[in-house]
C-alpha positions as CSV (number, residue, x, y, z in Angstrom):
1,X,100.7,98.9,101.1
2,X,102.8,99.6,103.8
3,X,105.9,98.7,101.7
4,X,105.3,101.9,99.6
5,X,105.6,105.6,100.2
6,X,103.1,107.5,97.7
7,X,104.1,111.1,97.5
8,X,104.7,113.9,94.7
9,X,108.1,113.8,92.7
10,X,110.7,116.4,93.5
11,X,112.1,118.6,91.2
12,X,115.8,116.7,91.0
13,X,114.4,113.6,90.3
14,X,114.0,113.8,86.0
15,X,116.1,110.7,86.0
16,X,113.5,108.5,87.5
17,X,110.7,110.4,85.9
18,X,112.3,109.6,82.4
19,X,113.2,105.8,83.7
20,X,109.7,105.0,84.8
21,X,107.8,106.7,81.7
22,X,110.0,104.8,79.5
23,X,109.1,101.4,81.2
24,X,105.4,102.8,81.0
25,X,105.9,103.2,77.1
26,X,107.6,99.6,77.0
27,X,104.2,98.1,78.4
28,X,102.2,96.1,76.4
29,X,99.2,98.0,77.0
30,X,101.2,101.3,76.1
31,X,99.6,101.9,72.5
32,X,96.0,102.4,74.2
33,X,97.0,103.7,77.3
34,X,99.6,106.6,76.3
35,X,99.9,109.1,73.4
36,X,103.6,109.2,73.0
37,X,105.7,106.1,72.0
38,X,109.0,105.1,73.6
39,X,110.9,106.1,70.8
40,X,109.6,109.9,71.0
41,X,110.3,109.6,74.9
42,X,113.6,108.2,74.4
43,X,115.0,111.0,71.9
44,X,114.1,113.4,74.3
45,X,117.1,115.3,75.7
46,X,117.6,115.6,79.6
47,X,116.4,119.3,79.6
48,X,113.0,118.0,78.7
49,X,113.2,115.5,81.7
50,X,114.6,118.2,84.1
51,X,111.9,120.7,83.2
52,X,108.9,118.1,83.5
53,X,110.0,116.9,86.8
54,X,110.5,120.4,88.1
55,X,107.1,121.4,86.4
56,X,105.3,118.4,88.3
57,X,107.0,118.9,91.8
58,X,105.3,122.2,92.9
59,X,103.2,125.0,91.9
60,X,99.3,124.6,91.0
61,X,99.5,123.7,87.3
62,X,100.6,119.9,87.6
63,X,101.5,117.4,90.1
64,X,103.1,113.5,89.4
65,X,102.8,111.3,92.1
66,X,104.5,108.0,92.5
67,X,104.5,105.0,94.6
68,X,108.2,104.4,96.2
69,X,109.5,101.1,97.8
70,X,111.6,100.7,100.5
71,X,114.7,100.3,98.6
72,X,114.0,103.4,96.3
73,X,112.4,101.8,93.2
74,X,109.5,104.0,91.4
75,X,106.6,101.1,90.8
76,X,103.8,103.4,90.0
77,X,102.9,107.0,88.6
78,X,99.9,109.2,88.1
79,X,100.3,112.9,86.9
80,X,97.6,115.6,87.7
81,X,97.1,118.6,85.0
82,X,94.9,121.5,85.9
83,X,93.2,122.8,83.4
84,X,91.8,126.2,83.0
85,X,88.6,127.3,81.6
86,X,89.3,128.9,77.8
87,X,92.2,127.0,77.2
88,X,92.5,123.8,75.0
89,X,93.5,120.3,75.9
90,X,95.7,117.6,74.5
91,X,92.9,116.9,72.1
92,X,92.7,120.6,70.8
93,X,89.6,120.7,72.5
94,X,88.4,124.0,74.4
95,X,88.3,123.5,78.2
96,X,84.7,124.8,79.3
97,X,85.2,124.3,83.2
98,X,88.2,124.6,85.5
99,X,89.1,121.2,86.5
100,X,91.9,118.3,86.9
101,X,93.2,115.9,84.3
102,X,94.5,112.9,85.6
103,X,97.5,111.3,82.9
104,X,100.1,109.3,82.7
105,X,98.5,106.4,85.1
106,X,101.3,103.5,85.3
107,X,101.6,100.6,87.5
108,X,104.4,98.3,86.9
109,X,103.0,94.9,86.3
110,X,104.1,93.0,89.3
111,X,102.5,95.7,91.6
112,X,99.1,95.5,89.8
113,X,96.4,94.4,91.7
114,X,97.7,95.1,95.3
115,X,95.7,98.4,95.9
116,X,98.7,100.9,94.5
117,X,96.6,102.2,91.9
118,X,94.2,103.3,94.4
119,X,96.5,104.8,96.6
120,X,98.1,106.6,93.8
121,X,94.7,108.1,92.6
122,X,93.8,108.9,96.3
123,X,96.8,110.9,96.5
124,X,96.3,112.6,93.2
125,X,92.3,113.7,94.0
126,X,93.2,114.8,97.6
127,X,96.0,117.2,95.8
128,X,93.4,118.0,93.2
129,X,90.8,118.9,95.5
130,X,93.0,121.2,98.1
131,X,93.6,123.5,95.6
132,X,92.4,126.7,96.9
133,X,93.2,128.7,93.4
134,X,91.5,128.1,91.3
135,X,89.3,125.5,93.1
136,X,88.4,122.9,90.6
137,X,84.9,121.7,89.1
138,X,85.7,118.4,88.5
139,X,88.3,115.9,87.5
140,X,88.5,114.0,84.5
141,X,90.4,111.3,82.7
142,X,90.5,109.9,79.1
143,X,90.4,106.4,78.4
144,X,91.2,104.5,74.9
145,X,88.0,102.8,73.7
146,X,90.0,99.5,73.9
147,X,91.5,99.6,77.0
148,X,88.9,97.9,78.9
149,X,91.2,96.9,82.2
150,X,91.8,100.8,82.9
151,X,87.9,101.6,82.2
152,X,86.9,99.1,84.7
153,X,89.3,100.4,87.2
154,X,88.3,104.3,86.6
155,X,84.4,102.9,87.3
156,X,85.4,101.3,90.6
157,X,87.2,103.9,91.7
158,X,84.2,106.5,91.1
159,X,84.7,108.0,87.7
160,X,81.7,107.7,85.2
161,X,81.7,108.0,81.5
162,X,80.4,111.6,80.6
163,X,79.3,110.7,77.2
164,X,82.2,112.7,75.5
165,X,84.4,111.1,73.1
166,X,87.4,112.2,71.0
167,X,89.5,111.1,68.3
168,X,93.1,109.7,69.1
169,X,95.6,112.1,67.4
170,X,97.5,110.2,64.8
171,X,95.5,106.8,65.1
172,X,92.8,107.2,62.8
173,X,89.5,106.0,63.9
174,X,90.4,105.2,67.4
175,X,88.4,106.7,70.3
176,X,89.3,108.2,73.6
177,X,86.4,108.1,76.3
178,X,86.1,110.4,79.1
179,X,85.7,109.8,82.4
180,X,84.6,112.4,85.2
181,X,84.5,112.4,89.1
182,X,82.3,115.4,90.2
183,X,83.2,117.1,93.1
184,X,81.7,116.0,96.2
């Protein structure tokens, strides 16, 4: 793991944010891992990516963590969104408690199995639990019912299925299973 630096993105790194997201969406697992297509991502204007990087680089609403190789290539990413009680989530469900929501998990295929995903998750959870305002009651994520590899990783990391299942927007019949990581 010494060959990687795991850190939050900086606001001016929008081009790398865009490149890594498009690489993630081109991965064979993308249809069961992301709620966006590569065509949608490639069609977004630079201003979208600039705002996305800026919003995920500071503040309390979101934070994107990347794993960077010594040469500067980004090889993995995870994003944490803070969900406030009373708002709605990406599935148009009401948020019942203030929590972090882990999204956008991706590690390039050649780095899978190296411990990089664990390092990204550790950084993401450390940041989420460090928030003083709002104090989070938990951390959650959703995994597509057909994404067994991701589900197995989340369970090994300490997440547990909550029993909540939601329909995937735009994918008739497909389901996402909620996993939670309770505050220790």
